N, CA, C and O atoms as CSV, one atom per row, in Angstrom:
chain,resi,resn,atom,element,x,y,z
A,1,MET,N,N,-15.054,-4.248,-3.706
A,1,MET,CA,C,-13.664,-4.354,-4.086
A,1,MET,C,C,-12.839,-3.211,-3.510
A,1,MET,O,O,-11.720,-3.454,-3.057
A,2,GLY,N,N,-13.329,-1.997,-3.504
A,2,GLY,CA,C,-12.563,-0.909,-2.929
A,2,GLY,C,C,-12.204,0.155,-3.954
A,2,GLY,O,O,-12.478,0.017,-5.146
A,3,ILE,N,N,-11.591,1.206,-3.464
A,3,ILE,CA,C,-11.150,2.301,-4.307
A,3,ILE,C,C,-9.665,2.111,-4.573
A,3,ILE,O,O,-8.875,2.032,-3.632
A,4,TYR,N,N,-9.282,2.038,-5.825
A,4,TYR,CA,C,-7.888,1.811,-6.192
A,4,TYR,C,C,-7.196,3.078,-6.674
A,4,TYR,O,O,-5.993,3.238,-6.468
A,5,VAL,N,N,-7.936,3.983,-7.314
A,5,VAL,CA,C,-7.349,5.208,-7.852
A,5,VAL,C,C,-7.609,6.345,-6.868
A,5,VAL,O,O,-8.754,6.618,-6.508
A,6,ASN,N,N,-6.537,7.001,-6.438
A,6,ASN,CA,C,-6.604,8.096,-5.478
A,6,ASN,C,C,-7.484,7.773,-4.264
A,6,ASN,O,O,-8.487,8.443,-4.022
A,7,PRO,N,N,-7.096,6.737,-3.501
A,7,PRO,CA,C,-7.937,6.315,-2.385
A,7,PRO,C,C,-7.952,7.277,-1.194
A,7,PRO,O,O,-8.702,7.048,-0.245
A,8,GLY,N,N,-7.159,8.329,-1.213
A,8,GLY,CA,C,-7.207,9.320,-0.141
A,8,GLY,C,C,-6.233,9.032,0.993
A,8,GLY,O,O,-5.325,8.210,0.865
A,9,ASN,N,N,-6.443,9.727,2.104
A,9,ASN,CA,C,-5.500,9.626,3.207
A,9,ASN,C,C,-6.090,9.044,4.490
A,9,ASN,O,O,-5.466,9.133,5.548
A,10,VAL,N,N,-7.261,8.462,4.414
A,10,VAL,CA,C,-7.962,7.951,5.592
A,10,VAL,C,C,-7.132,6.895,6.341
A,10,VAL,O,O,-7.064,6.926,7.570
A,11,LEU,N,N,-6.512,5.978,5.623
A,11,LEU,CA,C,-5.753,4.912,6.290
A,11,LEU,C,C,-4.504,5.452,6.980
A,11,LEU,O,O,-4.142,4.976,8.056
A,12,PHE,N,N,-3.845,6.433,6.380
A,12,PHE,CA,C,-2.676,7.029,7.032
A,12,PHE,C,C,-3.115,7.868,8.234
A,12,PHE,O,O,-2.442,7.872,9.265
A,13,ARG,N,N,-4.220,8.566,8.110
A,13,ARG,CA,C,-4.758,9.346,9.225
A,13,ARG,C,C,-5.049,8.416,10.409
A,13,ARG,O,O,-4.775,8.764,11.558
A,14,ARG,N,N,-5.601,7.246,10.126
A,14,ARG,CA,C,-5.895,6.257,11.171
A,14,ARG,C,C,-4.601,5.805,11.853
A,14,ARG,O,O,-4.568,5.635,13.072
A,15,ALA,N,N,-3.534,5.611,11.067
A,15,ALA,CA,C,-2.243,5.206,11.640
A,15,ALA,C,C,-1.697,6.308,12.551
A,15,ALA,O,O,-1.159,6.024,13.621
A,16,LEU,N,N,-1.838,7.564,12.126
A,16,LEU,CA,C,-1.366,8.683,12.940
A,16,LEU,C,C,-2.124,8.794,14.256
A,16,LEU,O,O,-1.562,9.211,15.269
A,17,ASN,N,N,-3.397,8.421,14.239
A,17,ASN,CA,C,-4.227,8.496,15.446
A,17,ASN,C,C,-4.009,7.319,16.383
A,17,ASN,O,O,-4.552,7.304,17.487
A,18,SER,N,N,-3.231,6.343,15.968
A,18,SER,CA,C,-2.992,5.158,16.790
A,18,SER,C,C,-2.096,5.496,17.971
A,18,SER,O,O,-1.339,6.467,17.943
A,19,GLU,N,N,-2.196,4.687,18.992
A,19,GLU,CA,C,-1.395,4.900,20.196
A,19,GLU,C,C,0.099,4.787,19.902
A,19,GLU,O,O,0.908,5.533,20.454
A,20,VAL,N,N,0.456,3.845,19.027
A,20,VAL,CA,C,1.856,3.663,18.664
A,20,VAL,C,C,2.033,4.053,17.198
A,20,VAL,O,O,1.481,3.415,16.301
A,21,TYR,N,N,2.808,5.105,16.971
A,21,TYR,CA,C,3.142,5.527,15.613
A,21,TYR,C,C,4.600,5.947,15.609
A,21,TYR,O,O,5.020,6.744,16.448
A,22,ILE,N,N,5.370,5.422,14.678
A,22,ILE,CA,C,6.772,5.788,14.513
A,22,ILE,C,C,6.901,6.508,13.178
A,22,ILE,O,O,6.496,5.982,12.142
A,23,ASP,N,N,7.460,7.699,13.204
A,23,ASP,CA,C,7.567,8.535,12.012
A,23,ASP,C,C,8.565,7.937,11.020
A,23,ASP,O,O,9.766,7.881,11.284
A,24,LYS,N,N,8.051,7.497,9.889
A,24,LYS,CA,C,8.873,6.944,8.805
A,24,LYS,C,C,8.782,7.820,7.557
A,24,LYS,O,O,9.061,7.358,6.451
A,25,THR,N,N,8.393,9.082,7.733
A,25,THR,CA,C,8.161,9.944,6.573
A,25,THR,C,C,9.443,10.314,5.824
A,25,THR,O,O,9.364,10.836,4.711
A,26,ALA,N,N,10.607,10.063,6.396
A,26,ALA,CA,C,11.863,10.304,5.668
A,26,ALA,C,C,11.928,9.424,4.418
A,26,ALA,O,O,12.634,9.757,3.466
A,27,LEU,N,N,11.204,8.314,4.412
A,27,LEU,CA,C,11.109,7.451,3.226
A,27,LEU,C,C,10.576,8.236,2.027
A,27,LEU,O,O,10.958,7.965,0.889
A,28,ILE,N,N,9.708,9.192,2.275
A,28,ILE,CA,C,9.139,10.005,1.196
A,28,ILE,C,C,10.230,10.801,0.494
A,28,ILE,O,O,10.214,10.925,-0.731
A,29,ASP,N,N,11.171,11.338,1.250
A,29,ASP,CA,C,12.262,12.107,0.657
A,29,ASP,C,C,13.113,11.225,-0.257
A,29,ASP,O,O,13.546,11.661,-1.324
A,30,ILE,N,N,13.347,10.001,0.160
A,30,ILE,CA,C,14.103,9.049,-0.672
A,30,ILE,C,C,13.320,8.745,-1.945
A,30,ILE,O,O,13.888,8.704,-3.036
A,31,THR,N,N,12.028,8.534,-1.802
A,31,THR,CA,C,11.178,8.254,-2.961
A,31,THR,C,C,11.150,9.469,-3.892
A,31,THR,O,O,11.219,9.316,-5.111
A,32,ASN,N,N,11.050,10.662,-3.329
A,32,ASN,CA,C,11.057,11.893,-4.145
A,32,ASN,C,C,12.337,12.013,-4.967
A,32,ASN,O,O,12.302,12.465,-6.111
A,33,SER,N,N,13.459,11.612,-4.388
A,33,SER,CA,C,14.736,11.730,-5.096
A,33,SER,C,C,14.824,10.786,-6.293
A,33,SER,O,O,15.696,10.951,-7.146
A,34,ARG,N,N,13.940,9.811,-6.363
A,34,ARG,CA,C,13.954,8.840,-7.466
A,34,ARG,C,C,12.955,9.181,-8.577
A,34,ARG,O,O,12.957,8.544,-9.630
A,35,ILE,N,N,12.125,10.161,-8.348
A,35,ILE,CA,C,11.135,10.547,-9.361
A,35,ILE,C,C,11.858,11.076,-10.594
A,35,ILE,O,O,12.784,11.881,-10.494
A,36,ASP,N,N,11.416,10.608,-11.756
A,36,ASP,CA,C,11.967,11.020,-13.056
A,36,ASP,C,C,13.439,10.629,-13.226
A,36,ASP,O,O,14.219,11.350,-13.847
A,37,THR,N,N,13.801,9.471,-12.659
A,37,THR,CA,C,15.145,8.909,-12.851
A,37,THR,C,C,14.998,7.465,-13.312
A,37,THR,O,O,13.891,6.929,-13.350
A,38,SER,N,N,16.109,6.844,-13.659
A,38,SER,CA,C,16.050,5.421,-14.047
A,38,SER,C,C,15.838,4.526,-12.822
A,38,SER,O,O,15.582,3.331,-12.974
A,39,ASP,N,N,15.941,5.073,-11.632
A,39,ASP,CA,C,15.701,4.318,-10.385
A,39,ASP,C,C,14.291,4.546,-9.850
A,39,ASP,O,O,14.053,4.365,-8.656
A,40,CYS,N,N,13.355,4.940,-10.708
A,40,CYS,CA,C,12.035,5.353,-10.235
A,40,CYS,C,C,11.146,4.201,-9.752
A,40,CYS,O,O,10.143,4.453,-9.084
A,41,PHE,N,N,11.476,2.973,-10.063
A,41,PHE,CA,C,10.657,1.848,-9.615
A,41,PHE,C,C,11.196,1.329,-8.290
A,41,PHE,O,O,12.377,1.000,-8.177
A,42,THR,N,N,10.333,1.258,-7.300
A,42,THR,CA,C,10.744,0.866,-5.961
A,42,THR,C,C,9.929,-0.329,-5.509
A,42,THR,O,O,8.711,-0.365,-5.681
A,43,CYS,N,N,10.599,-1.292,-4.937
A,43,CYS,CA,C,9.934,-2.458,-4.362
A,43,CYS,C,C,10.160,-2.426,-2.855
A,43,CYS,O,O,11.298,-2.386,-2.388
A,44,VAL,N,N,9.076,-2.443,-2.108
A,44,VAL,CA,C,9.168,-2.477,-0.651
A,44,VAL,C,C,8.959,-3.917,-0.226
A,44,VAL,O,O,7.850,-4.446,-0.303
A,45,SER,N,N,10.023,-4.539,0.219
A,45,SER,CA,C,9.933,-5.938,0.598
A,45,SER,C,C,10.530,-6.100,1.986
A,45,SER,O,O,11.726,-5.891,2.190
A,46,ARG,N,N,9.698,-6.468,2.923
A,46,ARG,CA,C,10.094,-6.626,4.320
A,46,ARG,C,C,9.393,-7.861,4.871
A,46,ARG,O,O,8.434,-8.347,4.271
A,47,PRO,N,N,9.863,-8.376,6.010
A,47,PRO,CA,C,9.162,-9.510,6.632
A,47,PRO,C,C,7.756,-9.112,7.070
A,47,PRO,O,O,7.411,-7.931,7.105
A,48,ARG,N,N,6.967,-10.101,7.397
A,48,ARG,CA,C,5.607,-9.860,7.891
A,48,ARG,C,C,5.637,-8.942,9.104
A,48,ARG,O,O,6.564,-8.991,9.913
A,49,ARG,N,N,4.611,-8.104,9.219
A,49,ARG,CA,C,4.396,-7.244,10.382
A,49,ARG,C,C,5.456,-6.149,10.541
A,49,ARG,O,O,5.702,-5.697,11.660
A,50,PHE,N,N,6.086,-5.715,9.447
A,50,PHE,CA,C,7.106,-4.666,9.517
A,50,PHE,C,C,6.633,-3.346,8.918
A,50,PHE,O,O,7.466,-2.492,8.612
A,51,GLY,N,N,5.348,-3.149,8.742
A,51,GLY,CA,C,4.833,-1.846,8.346
A,51,GLY,C,C,4.778,-1.544,6.863
A,51,GLY,O,O,4.787,-0.376,6.475
A,52,LYS,N,N,4.721,-2.577,6.014
A,52,LYS,CA,C,4.644,-2.322,4.571
A,52,LYS,C,C,3.343,-1.615,4.211
A,52,LYS,O,O,3.352,-0.671,3.421
A,53,SER,N,N,2.236,-2.055,4.775
A,53,SER,CA,C,0.946,-1.435,4.470
A,53,SER,C,C,0.893,0.000,4.977
A,53,SER,O,O,0.363,0.878,4.296
A,54,MET,N,N,1.436,0.245,6.164
A,54,MET,CA,C,1.450,1.597,6.697
A,54,MET,C,C,2.307,2.503,5.813
A,54,MET,O,O,1.939,3.651,5.562
A,55,ALA,N,N,3.445,1.997,5.342
A,55,ALA,CA,C,4.299,2.773,4.444
A,55,ALA,C,C,3.560,3.081,3.143
A,55,ALA,O,O,3.644,4.198,2.634
A,56,ALA,N,N,2.844,2.105,2.609
A,56,ALA,CA,C,2.064,2.323,1.383
A,56,ALA,C,C,0.967,3.353,1.632
A,56,ALA,O,O,0.732,4.221,0.792
A,57,ASP,N,N,0.292,3.264,2.780
A,57,ASP,CA,C,-0.754,4.239,3.116
A,57,ASP,C,C,-0.171,5.649,3.228
A,57,ASP,O,O,-0.801,6.621,2.811
A,58,MET,N,N,1.029,5.753,3.789
A,58,MET,CA,C,1.711,7.043,3.927
A,58,MET,C,C,2.044,7.618,2.546
A,58,MET,O,O,1.824,8.802,2.294
A,59,LEU,N,N,2.570,6.778,1.660
A,59,LEU,CA,C,2.922,7.229,0.311
A,59,LEU,C,C,1.676,7.650,-0.467
A,59,LEU,O,O,1.706,8.643,-1.195
A,60,VAL,N,N,0.589,6.908,-0.319
A,60,VAL,CA,C,-0.673,7.275,-0.977
A,60,VAL,C,C,-1.135,8.629,-0.462
A,60,VAL,O,O,-1.504,9.497,-1.254
A,61,ALA,N,N,-1.121,8.823,0.853
A,61,ALA,CA,C,-1.562,10.091,1.439
A,61,ALA,C,C,-0.709,11.252,0.947
A,61,ALA,O,O,-1.225,12.346,0.718
A,62,TYR,N,N,0.574,11.028,0.785
A,62,TYR,CA,C,1.473,12.096,0.348
A,62,TYR,C,C,1.307,12.430,-1.139
A,62,TYR,O,O,1.208,13.604,-1.496
A,63,TYR,N,N,1.275,11.429,-1.995
A,63,TYR,CA,C,1.290,11.670,-3.445
A,63,TYR,C,C,-0.086,11.877,-4.073
A,63,TYR,O,O,-0.190,12.553,-5.098
A,64,SER,N,N,-1.137,11.320,-3.493
A,64,SER,CA,C,-2.450,11.273,-4.133
A,64,SER,C,C,-3.096,12.637,-4.343
A,64,SER,O,O,-3.176,13.457,-3.428
A,65,LYS,N,N,-3.559,12.859,-5.585
A,65,LYS,CA,C,-4.331,14.059,-5.912
A,65,LYS,C,C,-5.707,14.035,-5.258
A,65,LYS,O,O,-6.373,15.067,-5.169
A,66,GLY,N,N,-6.127,12.884,-4.810
A,66,GLY,CA,C,-7.479,12.708,-4.291
A,66,GLY,C,C,-7.708,13.249,-2.894
A,66,GLY,O,O,-8.778,13.027,-2.328
A,67,CYS,N,N,-6.739,13.956,-2.313
A,67,CYS,CA,C,-6.897,14.455,-0.949
A,67,CYS,C,C,-5.933,15.612,-0.699
A,67,CYS,O,O,-5.026,15.863,-1.492
A,68,ASP,N,N,-6.142,16.305,0.408
A,68,ASP,CA,C,-5.227,17.357,0.853
A,68,ASP,C,C,-4.591,16.853,2.146
A,68,ASP,O,O,-5.259,16.752,3.175
A,69,SER,N,N,-3.304,16.539,2.089
A,69,SER,CA,C,-2.633,15.905,3.225
A,69,SER,C,C,-1.616,16.799,3.919
A,69,SER,O,O,-0.856,16.328,4.766
A,70,ASP,N,N,-1.593,18.050,3.581
A,70,ASP,CA,C,-0.602,18.965,4.155
A,70,ASP,C,C,-0.582,18.905,5.683
A,70,ASP,O,O,0.489,18.806,6.281
A,71,SER,N,N,-1.740,18.964,6.312
A,71,SER,CA,C,-1.807,18.979,7.779
A,71,SER,C,C,-1.367,17.655,8.402
A,71,SER,O,O,-0.883,17.640,9.534
A,72,LEU,N,N,-1.529,16.545,7.682
A,72,LEU,CA,C,-1.127,15.237,8.218
A,72,LEU,C,C,0.381,15.132,8.414
A,72,LEU,O,O,0.849,14.415,9.298
A,73,PHE,N,N,1.143,15.851,7.583
A,73,PHE,CA,C,2.599,15.760,7.641
A,73,PHE,C,C,3.231,16.894,8.454
A,73,PHE,O,O,4.455,16.987,8.542
A,74,ALA,N,N,2.399,17.752,9.045
A,74,ALA,CA,C,2.910,18.843,9.885
A,74,ALA,C,C,3.646,18.258,11.086
A,74,ALA,O,O,3.121,17.402,11.799
A,75,GLY,N,N,4.866,18.733,11.295
A,75,GLY,CA,C,5.669,18.268,12.426
A,75,GLY,C,C,6.397,16.958,12.197
A,75,GLY,O,O,7.122,16.491,13.074
A,76,LYS,N,N,6.213,16.361,11.029
A,76,LYS,CA,C,6.887,15.088,10.708
A,76,LYS,C,C,8.228,15.383,10.031
A,76,LYS,O,O,8.480,16.504,9.590
A,77,GLU,N,N,9.067,14.376,9.959
A,77,GLU,CA,C,10.415,14.510,9.395
A,77,GLU,C,C,10.386,15.049,7.963
A,77,GLU,O,O,11.227,15.875,7.608
A,78,ILE,N,N,9.455,14.611,7.148
A,78,ILE,CA,C,9.415,15.022,5.745
A,78,ILE,C,C,9.175,16.524,5.607
A,78,ILE,O,O,9.614,17.129,4.629
A,79,GLU,N,N,8.495,17.127,6.560
A,79,GLU,CA,C,8.206,18.564,6.472
A,79,GLU,C,C,9.500,19.399,6.501
A,79,GLU,O,O,9.520,20.525,6.004
A,80,LYS,N,N,10.570,18.852,7.078
A,80,LYS,CA,C,11.855,19.553,7.163
A,80,LYS,C,C,12.660,19.460,5.864
A,80,LYS,O,O,13.636,20.188,5.684
A,81,ARG,N,N,12.257,18.579,4.973
A,81,ARG,CA,C,13.031,18.328,3.747
A,81,ARG,C,C,12.624,19.291,2.642
A,81,ARG,O,O,11.469,19.711,2.566
A,82,ARG,N,N,13.593,19.642,1.775
A,82,ARG,CA,C,13.334,20.572,0.665
A,82,ARG,C,C,12.275,20.056,-0.297
A,82,ARG,O,O,11.514,20.841,-0.862
A,83,SER,N,N,12.222,18.753,-0.486
A,83,SER,CA,C,11.308,18.187,-1.483
A,83,SER,C,C,9.858,18.096,-1.000
A,83,SER,O,O,8.985,17.692,-1.768
A,84,PHE,N,N,9.587,18.459,0.246
A,84,PHE,CA,C,8.258,18.243,0.836
A,84,PHE,C,C,7.121,18.798,-0.016
A,84,PHE,O,O,6.224,18.044,-0.393
A,85,LYS,N,N,7.131,20.060,-0.322
A,85,LYS,CA,C,6.014,20.685,-1.061
A,85,LYS,C,C,6.023,20.345,-2.552
A,85,LYS,O,O,5.002,20.484,-3.226
A,86,SER,N,N,7.175,19.899,-3.069
A,86,SER,CA,C,7.309,19.665,-4.518
A,86,SER,C,C,6.321,18.646,-5.064
A,86,SER,O,O,5.773,18.839,-6.149
A,87,TYR,N,N,6.089,17.578,-4.336
A,87,TYR,CA,C,5.276,16.483,-4.870
A,87,TYR,C,C,4.025,16.193,-4.045
A,87,TYR,O,O,3.289,15.256,-4.355
A,88,LEU,N,N,3.774,16.978,-3.005
A,88,LEU,CA,C,2.629,16.751,-2.115
A,88,LEU,C,C,1.320,16.836,-2.894
A,88,LEU,O,O,0.990,17.876,-3.464
A,89,ASN,N,N,0.582,15.735,-2.912
A,89,ASN,CA,C,-0.726,15.622,-3.565
A,89,ASN,C,C,-0.707,16.057,-5.029
A,89,ASN,O,O,-1.594,16.785,-5.476
A,90,GLN,N,N,0.309,15.606,-5.777
A,90,GLN,CA,C,0.488,16.008,-7.172
A,90,GLN,C,C,0.224,14.911,-8.200
A,90,GLN,O,O,0.247,15.184,-9.401
A,91,PHE,N,N,-0.027,13.677,-7.760
A,91,PHE,CA,C,-0.107,12.561,-8.703
A,91,PHE,C,C,-1.406,11.776,-8.551
A,91,PHE,O,O,-2.003,11.731,-7.476
A,92,ASN,N,N,-1.825,11.161,-9.648
A,92,ASN,CA,C,-2.867,10.144,-9.571
A,92,ASN,C,C,-2.192,8.874,-9.075
A,92,ASN,O,O,-1.181,8.445,-9.630
A,93,VAL,N,N,-2.742,8.284,-8.046
A,93,VAL,CA,C,-2.134,7.126,-7.392
A,93,VAL,C,C,-3.041,5.921,-7.542
A,93,VAL,O,O,-4.255,6.013,-7.364
A,94,ILE,N,N,-2.435,4.785,-7.874
A,94,ILE,CA,C,-3.150,3.506,-7.892
A,94,ILE,C,C,-2.582,2.672,-6.756
A,94,ILE,O,O,-1.380,2.412,-6.714
A,95,ARG,N,N,-3.445,2.250,-5.831
A,95,ARG,CA,C,-2.991,1.428,-4.706
A,95,ARG,C,C,-3.642,0.058,-4.804
A,95,ARG,O,O,-4.866,-0.071,-4.778
A,96,LEU,N,N,-2.798,-0.962,-4.917
A,96,LEU,CA,C,-3.274,-2.339,-4.983
A,96,LEU,C,C,-2.694,-3.126,-3.817
A,96,LEU,O,O,-1.494,-3.059,-3.549
A,97,ASP,N,N,-3.536,-3.859,-3.135
A,97,ASP,CA,C,-3.112,-4.743,-2.062
A,97,ASP,C,C,-3.293,-6.163,-2.575
A,97,ASP,O,O,-4.420,-6.644,-2.693
A,98,VAL,N,N,-2.204,-6.824,-2.876
A,98,VAL,CA,C,-2.251,-8.152,-3.488
A,98,VAL,C,C,-3.012,-9.145,-2.612
A,98,VAL,O,O,-3.683,-10.035,-3.135
A,99,GLN,N,N,-2.920,-9.010,-1.314
A,99,GLN,CA,C,-3.620,-9.940,-0.420
A,99,GLN,C,C,-5.127,-9.871,-0.581
A,99,GLN,O,O,-5.816,-10.844,-0.275
A,100,ARG,N,N,-5.654,-8.760,-1.049
A,100,ARG,CA,C,-7.097,-8.646,-1.253
A,100,ARG,C,C,-7.558,-9.323,-2.543
A,100,ARG,O,O,-8.754,-9.532,-2.744
A,101,PHE,N,N,-6.618,-9.661,-3.405
A,101,PHE,CA,C,-6.975,-10.315,-4.659
A,101,PHE,C,C,-6.941,-11.833,-4.542
A,101,PHE,O,O,-7.757,-12.513,-5.165
A,102,PHE,N,N,-6.021,-12.375,-3.763
A,102,PHE,CA,C,-5.869,-13.811,-3.653
A,102,PHE,C,C,-5.910,-14.226,-2.193
A,102,PHE,O,O,-5.077,-13.806,-1.390
A,103,VAL,N,N,-6.889,-15.058,-1.862
A,103,VAL,CA,C,-7.042,-15.513,-0.491
A,103,VAL,C,C,-7.232,-17.021,-0.517
A,103,VAL,O,O,-8.052,-17.534,-1.278
A,104,LEU,N,N,-6.480,-17.726,0.307
A,104,LEU,CA,C,-6.650,-19.171,0.449
A,104,LEU,C,C,-7.315,-19.422,1.793
A,104,LEU,O,O,-6.763,-19.073,2.836
A,105,LYS,N,N,-8.487,-20.022,1.772
A,105,LYS,CA,C,-9.240,-20.272,2.997
A,105,LYS,C,C,-9.433,-21.773,3.177
A,105,LYS,O,O,-9.526,-22.524,2.206
A,106,ILE,N,N,-9.491,-22.187,4.417
A,106,ILE,CA,C,-9.802,-23.579,4.733
A,106,ILE,C,C,-11.101,-23.579,5.525
A,106,ILE,O,O,-11.187,-22.969,6.591
A,107,ALA,N,N,-12.103,-24.260,5.005
A,107,ALA,CA,C,-13.404,-24.339,5.668
A,107,ALA,C,C,-14.007,-25.705,5.408
A,107,ALA,O,O,-13.956,-26.205,4.284
A,108,SER,N,N,-14.566,-26.299,6.419
A,108,SER,CA,C,-15.239,-27.609,6.317
A,108,SER,C,C,-14.336,-28.655,5.677
A,108,SER,O,O,-14.816,-29.500,4.922
A,109,GLY,N,N,-13.046,-28.615,5.963
A,109,GLY,CA,C,-12.128,-29.612,5.434
A,109,GLY,C,C,-11.742,-29.415,3.984
A,109,GLY,O,O,-11.059,-30.270,3.419
A,110,HIS,N,N,-12.149,-28.328,3.360
A,110,HIS,CA,C,-11.822,-28.053,1.968
A,110,HIS,C,C,-11.020,-26.765,1.873
A,110,HIS,O,O,-11.148,-25.874,2.712
A,111,PHE,N,N,-10.194,-26.682,0.843
A,111,PHE,CA,C,-9.449,-25.466,0.551
A,111,PHE,C,C,-10.270,-24.616,-0.402
A,111,PHE,O,O,-10.857,-25.134,-1.352
A,112,TYR,N,N,-10.315,-23.331,-0.156
A,112,TYR,CA,C,-10.989,-22.416,-1.057
A,112,TYR,C,C,-9.973,-21.374,-1.516
A,112,TYR,O,O,-9.389,-20.662,-0.699
A,113,PHE,N,N,-9.771,-21.292,-2.815
A,113,PHE,CA,C,-8.908,-20.264,-3.386
A,113,PHE,C,C,-9.840,-19.235,-3.981
A,113,PHE,O,O,-10.603,-19.540,-4.899
A,114,GLN,N,N,-9.787,-18.018,-3.469
A,114,GLN,CA,C,-10.717,-16.994,-3.906
A,114,GLN,C,C,-9.935,-15.841,-4.508
A,114,GLN,O,O,-8.954,-15.376,-3.927
A,115,ASN,N,N,-10.367,-15.382,-5.669
A,115,ASN,CA,C,-9.759,-14.186,-6.258
A,115,ASN,C,C,-10.870,-13.261,-6.727
A,115,ASN,O,O,-12.050,-13.536,-6.512
A,116,ALA,N,N,-10.492,-12.178,-7.359
A,116,ALA,CA,C,-11.474,-11.182,-7.790
A,116,ALA,C,C,-12.494,-11.782,-8.755
A,116,ALA,O,O,-13.615,-11.284,-8.850
A,117,GLY,N,N,-12.122,-12.841,-9.469
A,117,GLY,CA,C,-12.996,-13.414,-10.473
A,117,GLY,C,C,-13.927,-14.514,-9.981
A,117,GLY,O,O,-14.842,-14.900,-10.708
A,118,GLY,N,N,-13.727,-15.028,-8.784
A,118,GLY,CA,C,-14.609,-16.090,-8.316
A,118,GLY,C,C,-13.984,-16.919,-7.219
A,118,GLY,O,O,-13.028,-16.503,-6.564
A,119,ARG,N,N,-14.547,-18.110,-7.031
A,119,ARG,CA,C,-14.133,-18.962,-5.934
A,119,ARG,C,C,-13.959,-20.386,-6.454
A,119,ARG,O,O,-14.800,-20.890,-7.199
A,120,TYR,N,N,-12.872,-21.025,-6.060
A,120,TYR,CA,C,-12.591,-22.389,-6.465
A,120,TYR,C,C,-12.531,-23.267,-5.222
A,120,TYR,O,O,-12.003,-22.846,-4.193
A,121,LYS,N,N,-13.063,-24.475,-5.305
A,121,LYS,CA,C,-13.043,-25.409,-4.195
A,121,LYS,C,C,-12.275,-26.640,-4.635
A,121,LYS,O,O,-12.455,-27.114,-5.757
A,122,GLY,N,N,-11.417,-27.166,-3.763
A,122,GLY,CA,C,-10.709,-28.372,-4.132
A,122,GLY,C,C,-9.634,-28.742,-3.134
A,122,GLY,O,O,-9.555,-28.157,-2.054
A,123,THR,N,N,-8.823,-29.692,-3.483
A,123,THR,CA,C,-7.725,-30.119,-2.634
A,123,THR,C,C,-6.510,-29.252,-2.877
A,123,THR,O,O,-6.493,-28.458,-3.818
A,124,SER,N,N,-5.498,-29.389,-2.047
A,124,SER,CA,C,-4.291,-28.575,-2.212
A,124,SER,C,C,-3.605,-28.866,-3.545
A,124,SER,O,O,-3.012,-27.961,-4.133
A,125,VAL,N,N,-3.672,-30.110,-4.040
A,125,VAL,CA,C,-3.066,-30.449,-5.334
A,125,VAL,C,C,-3.780,-29.684,-6.443
A,125,VAL,O,O,-3.141,-29.121,-7.331
A,126,ARG,N,N,-5.094,-29.668,-6.384
A,126,ARG,CA,C,-5.883,-28.967,-7.393
A,126,ARG,C,C,-5.615,-27.454,-7.325
A,126,ARG,O,O,-5.547,-26.790,-8.359
A,127,ILE,N,N,-5.467,-26.919,-6.125
A,127,ILE,CA,C,-5.168,-25.497,-5.960
A,127,ILE,C,C,-3.830,-25.166,-6.603
A,127,ILE,O,O,-3.708,-24.149,-7.284
A,128,ARG,N,N,-2.822,-26.016,-6.394
A,128,ARG,CA,C,-1.513,-25.769,-7.005
A,128,ARG,C,C,-1.613,-25.755,-8.518
A,128,ARG,O,O,-0.961,-24.938,-9.168
A,129,LYS,N,N,-2.413,-26.638,-9.094
A,129,LYS,CA,C,-2.598,-26.660,-10.549
A,129,LYS,C,C,-3.256,-25.358,-11.019
A,129,LYS,O,O,-2.868,-24.797,-12.043
A,130,LEU,N,N,-4.242,-24.889,-10.273
A,130,LEU,CA,C,-4.909,-23.632,-10.624
A,130,LEU,C,C,-3.914,-22.473,-10.576
A,130,LEU,O,O,-3.917,-21.613,-11.457
A,131,LEU,N,N,-3.081,-22.451,-9.566
A,131,LEU,CA,C,-2.094,-21.377,-9.432
A,131,LEU,C,C,-1.102,-21.392,-10.598
A,131,LEU,O,O,-0.739,-20.339,-11.122
A,132,ARG,N,N,-0.667,-22.581,-10.999
A,132,ARG,CA,C,0.290,-22.679,-12.110
A,132,ARG,C,C,-0.309,-22.195,-13.417
A,132,ARG,O,O,0.401,-21.629,-14.248
A,133,ASN,N,N,-1.611,-22.409,-13.615
A,133,ASN,CA,C,-2.273,-22.059,-14.865
A,133,ASN,C,C,-2.703,-20.591,-14.932
A,133,ASN,O,O,-3.130,-20.135,-15.992
A,134,GLN,N,N,-2.605,-19.852,-13.847
A,134,GLN,CA,C,-3.063,-18.456,-13.850
A,134,GLN,C,C,-1.975,-17.510,-14.255
A,134,GLN,O,O,-2.196,-16.301,-14.308
């Protein structure tokens, strides 16, 4: 299943080592400004392939107590901001990837709806009924 609590900075480190990386760490400063306010809940909603997972990996690396990420943010935009050291690796972080919980697969002419609790086989009509009842 994976590590959900304080998963560390490995995924963000991998993104930094990639050939193409665009610095989006200024998002951290915006998130920091919302801590302990009525605007503290943030929803990241973007079209497919627009870097939502990378942004989540970056936020986990920055906030998670489970790692030391100071060197990962050296030279990045967030390092120039006043709030940089205030929240770096200060929180217990829970990271959930919804796509890992619910997967719809098609194999041998059948639909398979798989979640953390098991696997269901059936037609698309039956799958829709299962989804409505969950």
